[in-house]
Backbone bond lengths (Angstrom), bond angles and torsions (degrees), N, CA, C in turn:
res aa  C-N    CA-C-N  psi(-1)  N-CA   C-N-CA  omega(-1)  CA-C   N-CA-C  phi
1 X - - - 1.457 - - 1.556 108.47 -
2 X 1.294 116.19 138.40 1.415 123.72 -173.94 1.533 110.33 -109.93
3 X 1.324 115.87 130.31 1.510 121.73 -178.78 1.499 109.60 -114.14
4 X 1.278 119.42 131.25 1.455 123.33 169.58 1.515 111.48 -98.66
5 X 1.277 116.74 116.81 1.478 125.76 -177.71 1.536 107.62 -105.61
6 X 1.288 115.22 122.66 1.511 121.75 -179.78 1.507 104.91 -118.22
7 X 1.299 115.21 112.12 1.516 120.92 -176.04 1.545 109.31 -153.44
8 X 1.315 121.66 120.54 1.398 123.79 -178.47 1.523 116.70 -77.07
9 X 1.378 114.83 -23.55 1.473 119.54 178.44 1.511 107.36 -80.66
10 X 1.329 119.41 116.98 1.432 121.11 -177.91 1.505 116.25 -60.60
11 X 1.365 117.65 -36.20 1.407 119.19 -178.67 1.548 110.44 -71.99
12 X 1.302 119.65 -42.27 1.478 122.96 176.01 1.562 108.36 -61.68
13 X 1.284 117.27 -47.43 1.479 122.69 -179.34 1.543 110.57 -56.67
14 X 1.332 114.11 -44.05 1.497 119.53 -179.76 1.546 111.26 -62.09
15 X 1.372 116.51 -48.10 1.444 116.38 -175.77 1.535 111.19 -71.79
16 X 1.302 119.05 -28.92 1.430 120.11 179.12 1.636 110.27 -72.37
17 X 1.277 109.90 -47.31 1.570 116.70 175.75 1.525 110.01 -54.98
18 X 1.271 116.62 -46.45 1.506 121.87 -176.95 1.536 109.54 -67.01
19 X 1.313 118.42 -43.15 1.471 119.18 -178.10 1.556 109.48 -66.60
20 X 1.292 116.22 -40.57 1.526 118.65 177.45 1.519 110.75 -67.44
21 X 1.268 120.71 -39.63 1.447 123.11 -178.81 1.561 107.70 -67.86
22 X 1.239 119.31 -36.92 1.508 122.59 177.70 1.513 109.22 -64.01
23 X 1.293 120.05 -30.80 1.441 123.90 172.87 1.517 114.55 -77.37
24 X 1.273 119.07 -4.24 1.479 121.52 177.10 1.494 114.39 98.67
25 X 1.356 118.43 4.54 1.486 119.87 179.58 1.500 110.61 -82.99
26 X 1.298 113.89 146.81 1.508 118.10 168.11 1.487 106.85 -85.94
27 X 1.316 116.98 130.53 1.433 123.33 -172.20 1.536 111.79 -121.10
28 X 1.331 114.19 126.89 1.530 121.20 169.69 1.460 103.38 -108.81
29 X 1.367 115.66 142.94 1.483 116.86 179.10 1.538 111.95 -133.67
30 X 1.295 114.40 152.57 1.438 122.21 178.65 1.534 110.44 -133.72
31 X 1.324 117.51 145.63 1.454 119.18 -177.94 1.526 113.37 -97.24
32 X 1.372 117.83 -6.13 1.439 120.83 -178.00 1.552 108.80 -153.72
33 X 1.251 115.17 168.97 1.430 122.79 -177.00 1.483 114.47 -68.38
34 X 1.279 117.38 -35.98 1.469 119.69 178.10 1.530 110.40 -63.83
35 X 1.322 116.80 -45.62 1.488 119.13 179.94 1.555 108.23 -64.43
36 X 1.295 117.75 -37.88 1.476 120.77 -177.93 1.519 109.11 -64.43
37 X 1.290 116.90 -37.69 1.493 119.21 -175.32 1.608 107.54 -68.30
38 X 1.332 118.09 -32.05 1.447 119.13 176.23 1.502 109.36 -63.92
39 X 1.320 119.50 -43.07 1.453 122.08 176.74 1.585 112.68 -63.98
40 X 1.310 114.05 -43.12 1.503 119.57 177.25 1.531 110.97 -55.24
41 X 1.330 114.63 -42.97 1.481 118.50 -179.17 1.453 113.07 -65.85
42 X 1.330 119.44 -20.02 1.448 124.14 178.48 1.556 110.81 -89.76
43 X 1.328 117.67 -10.11 1.435 122.03 -178.19 1.499 116.09 52.32
44 X 1.299 116.11 49.12 1.451 125.70 -175.23 1.532 115.23 -89.78
45 X 1.303 117.55 -18.22 1.416 123.09 -170.94 1.525 116.99 -105.07
46 X 1.300 115.90 143.67 1.501 120.86 174.91 1.541 110.92 -95.03
47 X 1.328 115.33 -25.06 1.496 122.20 173.08 1.420 108.70 -138.99
48 X 1.354 117.28 141.99 1.546 124.62 173.07 1.500 107.78 -108.69
49 X 1.316 112.56 128.55 1.515 121.70 169.74 1.522 106.57 -117.42
50 X 1.327 116.10 114.15 1.444 118.36 -176.60 1.528 114.53 -134.80
51 X 1.344 116.18 131.33 1.374 120.45 169.77 1.515 109.05 -61.63
52 X 1.345 120.02 151.19 1.448 123.99 -177.82 1.537 108.85 -84.06
53 X 1.301 117.39 -47.76 1.417 121.27 -173.67 1.549 111.26 -94.45
54 X 1.275 117.85 111.38 1.457 123.34 -174.49 1.511 113.05 -126.91
55 X 1.311 119.98 148.64 1.436 121.39 173.79 1.555 111.32 -67.16
56 X 1.221 116.04 157.33 1.470 120.69 -179.86 1.510 114.50 88.86
57 X 1.337 118.90 -158.36 1.430 120.20 -172.05 1.501 115.12 -98.59
58 X 1.289 117.10 -2.14 1.487 123.55 -174.98 1.509 105.63 -120.00
59 X 1.400 115.94 123.43 1.393 122.92 176.78 1.534 110.71 -102.66
60 X 1.314 119.67 171.11 1.446 121.64 -177.62 1.489 114.25 -60.70
61 X 1.335 119.26 -32.32 1.462 121.43 -179.55 1.592 106.62 -64.53
62 X 1.329 113.99 -43.40 1.512 116.63 179.11 1.476 111.82 -66.46
63 X 1.312 118.41 -38.26 1.491 120.00 179.41 1.538 108.93 -59.75
64 X 1.313 117.70 -47.05 1.478 120.55 -178.73 1.541 110.50 -63.37
65 X 1.283 116.95 -43.00 1.458 119.14 179.55 1.508 112.19 -64.28
66 X 1.325 116.91 -40.04 1.516 117.09 178.28 1.469 111.02 -73.19
67 X 1.287 121.01 -37.14 1.487 122.69 179.37 1.553 107.96 -63.14
68 X 1.347 116.51 -40.81 1.474 121.74 179.97 1.541 110.08 -66.98
69 X 1.320 121.25 -23.39 1.420 122.97 174.20 1.542 107.67 -63.93
70 X 1.324 119.96 -38.38 1.390 127.28 -178.21 1.538 110.47 -79.10
71 X 1.298 116.29 -38.82 1.503 124.96 -173.82 1.461 108.95 -141.55
72 X 1.343 119.64 88.08 1.469 125.08 -174.80 1.605 114.43 -55.03
73 X 1.337 116.02 -26.92 1.421 117.89 -177.99 1.535 113.96 -100.73
74 X 1.291 118.84 14.23 1.499 122.69 -178.17 1.468 108.84 -64.25
75 X 1.370 120.26 118.59 1.494 121.08 170.56 1.469 114.37 -61.95
76 X 1.293 119.38 140.38 1.395 123.91 -176.75 1.530 112.35 -129.03
77 X 1.322 117.80 130.53 1.466 120.34 172.73 1.583 106.18 -120.11
78 X 1.334 110.97 119.37 1.440 120.23 177.32 1.570 110.22 -89.85
79 X 1.302 117.35 143.23 1.463 121.28 171.22 1.533 108.08 -130.58
80 X 1.376 113.93 146.02 1.424 116.12 176.96 1.535 110.07 -169.34
81 X 1.304 114.51 145.74 1.506 121.86 170.15 1.463 109.89 -97.85
82 X 1.384 117.18 -27.83 1.424 123.31 -179.97 1.549 108.02 -163.11
83 X 1.277 116.24 138.80 1.413 122.10 177.09 1.547 111.62 -136.39
84 X 1.374 117.06 116.53 1.493 116.81 -179.06 1.528 112.00 -74.42
85 X 1.354 116.34 -4.59 1.482 120.49 -175.06 1.546 108.55 -105.20
86 X 1.326 116.93 142.23 1.430 117.20 179.79 1.554 108.77 -60.94
87 X 1.388 118.21 145.36 1.472 119.70 -178.82 1.490 109.08 -67.49
88 X 1.333 114.42 142.86 1.474 121.16 173.07 1.503 109.05 -147.67
89 X 1.362 115.40 61.52 1.452 118.75 -175.90 1.577 111.19 -69.01
90 X 1.321 111.65 148.67 1.496 117.46 175.89 1.456 109.79 -77.05
91 X 1.321 118.55 154.20 1.453 121.12 -179.74 1.486 109.32 -60.91
92 X 1.326 116.57 154.12 1.445 125.14 179.17 1.565 113.30 67.22
93 X 1.343 111.31 32.74 1.508 114.61 177.87 1.548 112.85 -116.10
94 X 1.303 115.07 169.19 1.479 123.08 175.59 1.518 108.35 -121.89
95 X 1.302 115.64 157.72 1.499 121.12 177.79 1.493 108.27 -127.45
96 X 1.359 119.26 128.17 1.463 122.92 175.63 1.540 105.91 -117.21
97 X 1.395 113.58 127.65 1.441 120.58 174.41 1.518 112.86 -80.52
98 X 1.297 119.76 125.74 1.505 124.88 171.33 1.521 109.55 -69.04
99 X 1.245 118.41 148.32 1.436 127.58 -10.06 1.529 110.32 -73.43
100 X 1.305 117.72 150.60 1.459 121.97 176.76 1.579 107.35 -133.37
101 X 1.282 112.46 158.94 1.473 120.02 179.68 1.533 106.43 -86.15
102 X 1.384 116.90 143.14 1.452 120.18 178.29 1.525 112.57 -50.71
103 X 1.365 118.87 -31.63 1.415 120.59 -176.95 1.591 107.81 -69.59
104 X 1.296 119.76 -27.67 1.424 123.90 178.90 1.536 111.13 -65.05
105 X 1.352 117.16 -43.54 1.439 122.02 -178.29 1.540 108.76 -69.71
106 X 1.337 115.72 -37.88 1.444 118.60 179.15 1.563 108.53 -64.65
107 X 1.381 118.58 -41.77 1.439 119.31 179.57 1.517 109.29 -65.57
108 X 1.305 119.67 -39.28 1.432 121.90 -178.47 1.520 110.07 -65.59
109 X 1.358 120.44 -42.31 1.419 125.95 178.32 1.558 107.55 -63.19
110 X 1.275 116.51 -46.51 1.462 120.20 178.73 1.506 112.89 -58.25
111 X 1.289 116.44 -42.03 1.513 122.81 174.57 1.519 109.77 -59.64
112 X 1.341 115.45 -52.02 1.492 117.96 -174.65 1.568 111.18 -69.80
113 X 1.330 115.07 -30.13 1.500 116.59 -179.91 1.513 108.38 -71.88
114 X 1.297 119.96 -36.03 1.509 123.86 175.54 1.525 108.34 -61.82
115 X 1.277 116.60 -41.90 1.544 119.15 -179.84 1.561 108.12 -65.28
116 X 1.306 116.06 -38.07 1.517 117.56 -173.08 1.527 108.69 -78.70
117 X 1.289 120.01 -26.84 1.479 123.37 -176.12 1.527 111.07 -86.18
118 X 1.353 115.42 126.91 1.474 116.07 175.64 1.470 112.67 -69.35
119 X 1.259 121.01 134.28 1.463 124.88 -174.07 1.545 109.10 -80.74
């Protein structure tokens, strides 16, 4: 299972990527919305984990919306400590408030991965 992690803070991105890799997930990561959209266009992820507030012109809400255009059933996990934009989560998503423990992100990904996998 492949996870796309979009996080502009390098320390948070590093601990999330490491925690997910320790659980056996293949992890792709992007530091901004523009890079994330390139990955979304390639439909390489089974689960999207995205920070809401991002530098540049593309925020986490937009990343999820655009990725869902390519893959309507893509599970999405939003993370944020603060967002100046009104929430507009896609259906079938989860939201984690920062700061969070690495185990929380792993649990959230496990939950979304189970939803995405046919039993």
